[in-house]
C-alpha positions as CSV (number, residue, x, y, z in Angstrom):
1,M,-3.1,11.3,-16.3
2,M,-5.3,12.9,-18.9
3,E,-3.7,10.8,-21.6
4,L,-5.4,7.8,-20.0
5,W,-8.7,8.9,-21.3
6,D,-7.4,8.7,-24.9
7,F,-7.4,5.0,-24.5
8,F,-10.3,4.3,-22.1
9,R,-13.8,5.6,-21.6
10,C,-15.5,6.3,-18.3
11,E,-19.1,5.4,-17.6
12,P,-21.2,8.6,-17.5
13,G,-21.7,9.9,-14.0
14,M,-18.6,8.0,-12.7
15,E,-16.0,10.5,-13.7
16,E,-15.2,11.7,-10.1
17,V,-14.9,8.1,-8.8
18,A,-12.7,7.1,-11.8
19,A,-10.5,10.1,-11.2
20,R,-10.0,9.1,-7.6
21,V,-9.1,5.5,-8.5
22,V,-6.6,6.7,-11.2
23,N,-5.0,9.1,-8.8
24,K,-4.7,6.4,-6.1
25,V,-3.1,3.9,-8.5
26,C,-0.7,6.5,-9.9
27,Q,0.6,7.4,-6.5
28,K,2.1,3.9,-6.4
29,L,2.9,3.4,-10.0
30,V,4.8,6.6,-10.6
31,P,7.4,6.0,-7.8
32,D,7.6,2.3,-8.8
33,M,8.5,3.4,-12.4
34,W,11.9,4.7,-11.3
35,Y,12.7,1.3,-9.7
36,E,11.2,-1.0,-12.3
37,T,12.6,1.0,-15.3
38,R,16.2,0.4,-14.2
39,I,15.7,-3.3,-13.8
40,Q,14.0,-3.5,-17.2
41,A,16.9,-1.6,-18.7
42,V,19.4,-4.2,-17.4
43,I,17.2,-7.0,-18.8
44,T,16.8,-5.4,-22.2
45,Y,20.5,-4.5,-22.4
46,H,21.6,-8.1,-21.8
47,A,19.0,-9.4,-24.2
48,Q,19.9,-7.0,-27.1
49,V,23.6,-6.7,-26.7
50,H,24.7,-9.9,-25.1
51,K,21.9,-12.1,-26.4
52,M,21.4,-13.6,-23.0
53,T,18.4,-13.9,-20.7
54,V,18.5,-12.1,-17.3
55,N,15.6,-12.4,-14.9
56,K,14.4,-9.7,-12.5
57,T,16.0,-11.3,-9.5
58,Q,19.4,-11.2,-11.2
59,A,18.8,-7.7,-12.7
60,R,18.2,-6.2,-9.2
61,T,21.8,-6.8,-8.2
62,M,23.3,-5.8,-11.6
63,Q,24.5,-2.4,-12.7
64,L,25.2,-0.9,-16.1
65,T,27.3,2.1,-17.1
66,R,25.7,5.3,-18.1
67,E,26.6,4.6,-21.8
68,Q,25.0,1.1,-21.5
69,Y,21.8,2.5,-20.0
70,L,21.5,5.1,-22.8
71,L,21.5,2.3,-25.4
72,V,18.2,0.9,-24.1
73,P,15.7,3.6,-23.3
74,P,12.1,2.5,-22.7
75,S,9.6,3.2,-25.4
76,W,7.8,5.9,-23.3
77,L,11.1,7.8,-23.0
78,A,12.5,7.2,-26.5
79,T,12.1,10.8,-27.5
80,H,13.0,12.3,-24.1
81,H,16.7,11.9,-24.2
82,A,17.5,14.4,-21.5
83,T,15.2,12.7,-19.0
84,W,16.7,9.2,-19.8
85,D,20.2,10.6,-19.5
86,F,19.3,12.2,-16.1
87,M,18.0,8.8,-14.8
88,A,21.1,7.0,-16.1
89,R,23.4,9.5,-14.3
90,R,21.5,9.0,-11.1
91,W,21.7,5.2,-11.3
92,C,25.5,5.5,-11.8
93,D,26.1,8.0,-9.0
94,P,27.3,6.3,-5.8
95,E,26.3,9.3,-3.7
96,W,22.7,9.1,-4.9
97,W,22.6,5.4,-4.0
98,E,24.0,6.1,-0.6
99,Q,21.4,8.9,0.0
100,T,18.6,6.6,-1.1
101,H,19.7,3.8,1.2
102,K,20.2,6.2,4.1
103,A,16.7,7.6,3.6
104,A,15.2,4.1,3.6
105,R,17.2,3.2,6.7
106,E,15.9,6.3,8.5
107,R,12.3,5.4,7.6
108,R,12.7,1.9,8.9
109,L,14.3,3.1,12.2
110,K,11.2,5.3,12.8
111,M,9.0,2.3,12.7
112,A,7.9,1.0,16.1
113,G,8.2,-2.6,14.9
114,P,7.9,-4.7,11.7
115,A,5.3,-3.4,9.3
116,H,3.5,-6.8,9.1
117,H,4.1,-10.5,8.5
118,Q,2.2,-10.6,5.3
119,G,5.3,-10.5,3.0
120,S,4.5,-10.0,-0.6
121,Q,1.0,-11.6,-0.3
122,S,-2.1,-9.7,-0.9
123,V,-4.7,-9.6,1.9
124,N,-6.8,-12.1,0.0
125,Q,-3.9,-14.5,-0.3
126,Y,-3.2,-14.1,3.4
127,V,-6.9,-14.9,4.2
128,K,-6.8,-18.1,2.1
129,K,-3.5,-19.2,3.6
130,W,-4.6,-18.5,7.2
131,S,-8.0,-20.3,6.6
132,A,-6.3,-23.3,5.1
133,A,-3.8,-23.5,7.9
134,H,-6.6,-23.3,10.6
135,G,-9.1,-25.9,9.6
136,G,-11.0,-23.8,7.1
137,Q,-12.0,-21.1,9.7
138,P,-13.5,-18.0,8.1
139,C,-11.3,-14.9,8.1
140,G,-12.6,-11.4,7.2
141,R,-10.3,-8.7,5.9
142,F,-10.3,-6.8,9.1
143,K,-9.3,-9.9,11.0
144,A,-6.6,-10.6,8.3
145,F,-5.3,-7.1,8.8
146,A,-4.9,-7.7,12.6
147,L,-3.4,-11.2,12.1
148,A,-0.9,-10.1,9.6
149,H,0.5,-7.8,12.3
150,K,0.8,-10.8,14.7
151,G,2.4,-13.5,12.6
152,K,2.6,-15.4,9.4
153,A,-0.6,-17.0,8.1
154,E,0.7,-20.5,8.8
155,S,1.6,-19.7,12.4
156,A,-0.6,-20.2,15.5
157,V,-2.1,-16.7,15.5
158,D,-5.7,-15.8,16.1
159,F,-7.6,-12.5,16.7
160,N,-9.0,-11.4,20.0
161,P,-10.1,-7.7,20.3
162,E,-9.0,-7.7,23.9
163,D,-5.4,-8.6,23.1
164,P,-2.8,-6.2,24.5
165,P,-0.4,-4.1,22.4
166,S,2.4,-6.6,23.0
167,A,0.5,-9.1,21.0
168,Y,1.2,-7.1,17.8
169,S,4.4,-6.6,16.0
170,N,3.8,-2.8,16.0
171,A,2.1,-1.1,19.0
172,T,0.4,1.5,16.8
173,V,-1.6,-1.3,15.1
174,H,-3.3,-2.2,18.5
175,S,-4.3,1.5,18.9
176,R,-5.9,1.6,15.5
177,I,-7.7,-1.7,15.9
178,S,-9.0,-0.6,19.3
179,Q,-10.2,2.8,18.0
180,Y,-11.9,1.2,15.0
181,T,-13.6,-1.5,17.0
182,A,-14.9,1.1,19.5
183,A,-16.3,3.2,16.7
184,A,-17.9,0.2,14.9
185,R,-19.6,-0.9,18.1
186,Q,-20.9,2.6,18.5
187,V,-22.6,2.2,15.1
188,H,-23.5,-1.5,15.1
189,G,-24.0,-2.2,18.8
190,E,-21.8,-3.6,21.6
191,D,-22.3,-7.2,20.3
192,W,-20.6,-6.4,17.0
193,D,-17.7,-8.8,16.4
194,P,-14.9,-7.3,14.3
195,S,-13.5,-10.7,13.5
196,T,-16.5,-11.6,11.4
197,H,-16.9,-8.4,9.4
198,D,-14.9,-6.7,6.7
199,L,-13.7,-3.1,7.1
200,D,-16.2,-0.4,6.8
201,G,-14.7,2.3,4.5
202,E,-16.7,5.2,5.9
203,L,-15.8,4.3,9.5
204,V,-12.1,4.1,8.5
205,M,-12.4,7.5,7.0
206,R,-14.1,8.9,10.2
207,V,-11.8,7.4,12.7
208,G,-8.7,8.0,10.7
209,G,-9.5,11.5,9.7
210,G,-9.6,10.8,6.0
211,K,-6.8,9.7,3.7
212,K,-3.4,11.1,4.5
213,H,-0.7,10.9,1.8
214,G,-3.1,8.8,-0.3
215,R,-3.4,6.1,2.3
216,Y,-6.2,4.9,4.5
217,W,-5.6,4.9,8.2
218,I,-6.2,1.2,8.5
219,G,-6.3,-1.7,5.9
220,D,-5.2,0.5,3.1
221,N,-5.1,-2.2,0.5
222,T,-8.3,-3.9,1.6
223,L,-10.7,-1.0,0.9
224,D,-12.4,-0.4,-2.3
225,T,-11.5,3.1,-3.3
226,A,-14.4,3.5,-5.7
227,S,-17.1,2.7,-3.1
228,T,-15.4,4.4,-0.1
229,P,-16.8,8.0,0.3
230,T,-14.5,11.0,0.5
231,L,-14.2,13.0,3.6
232,S,-16.3,15.9,2.1
233,Q,-19.0,13.4,1.2
234,I,-19.1,12.1,4.7
235,R,-19.2,15.6,6.2
236,A,-22.1,16.5,4.0
237,R,-24.3,13.6,5.2
238,S,-23.2,13.4,8.8
239,T,-25.7,13.4,11.6
240,D,-25.3,14.0,15.4
241,S,-25.5,10.3,16.1
242,A,-22.7,9.4,13.7
243,P,-19.2,8.8,15.0
244,P,-17.2,12.0,14.8
245,I,-14.5,12.6,12.2
246,R,-11.3,12.5,14.3
247,P,-8.0,14.2,13.5
248,R,-5.4,11.6,12.6
249,L,-2.5,11.3,15.0
250,T,1.0,10.8,14.0
251,A,3.0,7.7,15.0
252,T,4.7,9.6,17.7
253,Q,1.4,10.8,19.2
254,I,-0.2,7.4,19.4
């Protein structure tokens, strides 16, 4: 991570915020590198050796031999032969693939329902699609978070804070929405309408007990990491009238 600052400069006084943002991004990019690097190796091998174009969709279902992988190391591993060989051996090991698929299946089985109906769209894209499909109605990010756990943007879904758990694809989402709404009304008043406001990062931190495993308790991809205070910052400025910082429950406790 420190090598990043060889190429970029941080605005004075923003070092702590910048470090948090970089750390957040790396938590996703580093695991993704393992997946994306294999696909790129397949594409590069076919381009260099067979002089043919292979797109990412095709490459995902294609395999190379260990020797073929070793011919096309990425530039950032060109001098780390042992590391590239280790990765190639893993990709060619049927037992490793089986363990990987088994772990993924077990994670999916632990879910109470589908994660969401958002697909590969960003929240902003979901907002635009839902608004276009519903006569131009406004849609805040909190509302979009709730709707994405009800149905696709083009479907006949709308948000009502009084909806029961069965309205959502995952019952834990209803619990989070209800707790966040209650905390927001404690701060902004009983007339506060969650459907017309974006998520409050500090409230999410308070109700969700901070960030766990690098993720926010609700609306993880909709919050601005740079402007959302850390739990220690929130504790330092908390008053008796502020919503308490709650311990985060696990999925089995909700």
